Residue, then its C-alpha position, 0 to 999 in steps of 0.5 A: m500500499s501507499n506510504k503517504s500519510g492519511l493527510a494525502f488522501c485529505a488533500a486529494a479529496l480536497f483539491a482532486a474530485a474523483p469517484a471512490s476506488a473498490l480497488t486497493f492500491s495495490e490492486k491498482l499496481d498489478r493492473l498497471v503492470a498487468a497493462y504494459p508487459e512488454t516494459i514493466a516486469g513487476w512492483k516490490g515494496n515502493v518500486l516499479a522494477l523495469k524490464n530494461g533494469d531501471a526502477v521507478e520510486i512508486d510514492d515519494g511520499v510528499v504531499r500534492d495538491h490537484f495542480a502539484m501533481l499534475a506538474e509532478g506527479d508520482v506512480e502513486d498520484s497518477l492511480q488516484q483518479l478513476y477513469e470512467a470509460g464508455p459510450c456515454d458523454p462525460k460530466p467531469a466534477v471539477n478537476s477530475d482530470p484521470g490521466r492528465i495526472r502522469s508520473e514522468p519517470l515512468m514514461k521516460a523509463m518506458y518510452g525514452d528520455s530524450a527526443k533521440v531515444v523516442r525517435a529511433r522507437l517510432t514507426p509508421v501507421d498508415w492514418f486515413g491518408e497521412t503516415l504517422r510516426v508512432t511509438s512502437v514500444n508497448g505495442v501503441d502502433k499497433a494498438l493504433a492500428k486496430v483503431r484505424d481498422e474499425l474506424a475505417a468501417r464507418s466513413d461518417l467518421r472520417p471527417y473527425l479523424a483526418p487531417s490529424a493535428g500530431v502524434f510526436n511532438w518532444r514539448k512540454v504540456s502547455g504551461q507546466p514543467n512536465l512533458s506532453v505524453h506526445s513527447f513519446g509518441a503516445a498520443i495522438d491529436l484529431n481533427t481539429k476543426f470539431a475540438d474543443y480545449w479548456v484553454w481556447s475557451g478562456g478557462k483558469p485552472g480549477r474554473v473551467p466553463v462547460y463544453k459541448n463534445k463534438y467528436p462521435m462517441e463512437i470514435v471515443e468508444i473504440f480508442e477506449r477499448h483499445g488502451f487509449i483515454w480521451g482527454g474529453r473526459w477531463y474537466h480541464y478538458d482536450t476533446m481532440h487527445f487520445e493517449y494510450r494508458p491502458e492501466l487507467i481503463a483497467i483500474g476503472r473498469a475493475s473499480g465500477a467507474a462507467a460514464c454510462k449511468 
């Protein structure tokens, strides 16, 4: 279990609204390991063991509010909020951002700690008339190809999918010190013509206007089926954004979290 004090969980409740979890923290870690069999060997005590020999601290013992977790969260922080998958439109509570909190040390250990290393692991994926460069680590390229193949059967959805706004881009999250998942070639942005983004709407951290999603939920459901979470489920929304985080979908489902209630 996490070694954070009860104060940590009080802080999380105050600053990061999220559904209660039916899983223990150990069970969450088991699902994290199972989601990445190519790169994570297992966990013991407070350490995740990577198959490349790296080790990542699970819980650094620091008590953070929601925005500090977004900027520099550890593995424990990244698993606190439950992701609610399903074909229904989201209605996230204030600061419910499941997936926006990430462990950068873990992402670097899995995908690469520099643009050069990540770039060497990118592979082409055909995407509705384009060629996207996607990481081959953790089978992200194969998962995206499965998404494409399912979506290809629906010609009515194509306008929402292409041109893509991109996959690999070694950069920080806008306004934050941590790297975007695009830096690791494990995220894709769809056609910006239909996008809503909390910053574009004039939102401020913790105070964001309500949006109306323009992407068909069929697209979201297909992405989620193959391990991608959707930025439209975040209070600080980014509706064109999908990133490969199969552990969050597995944890959410095992905890009974669902978008359709």
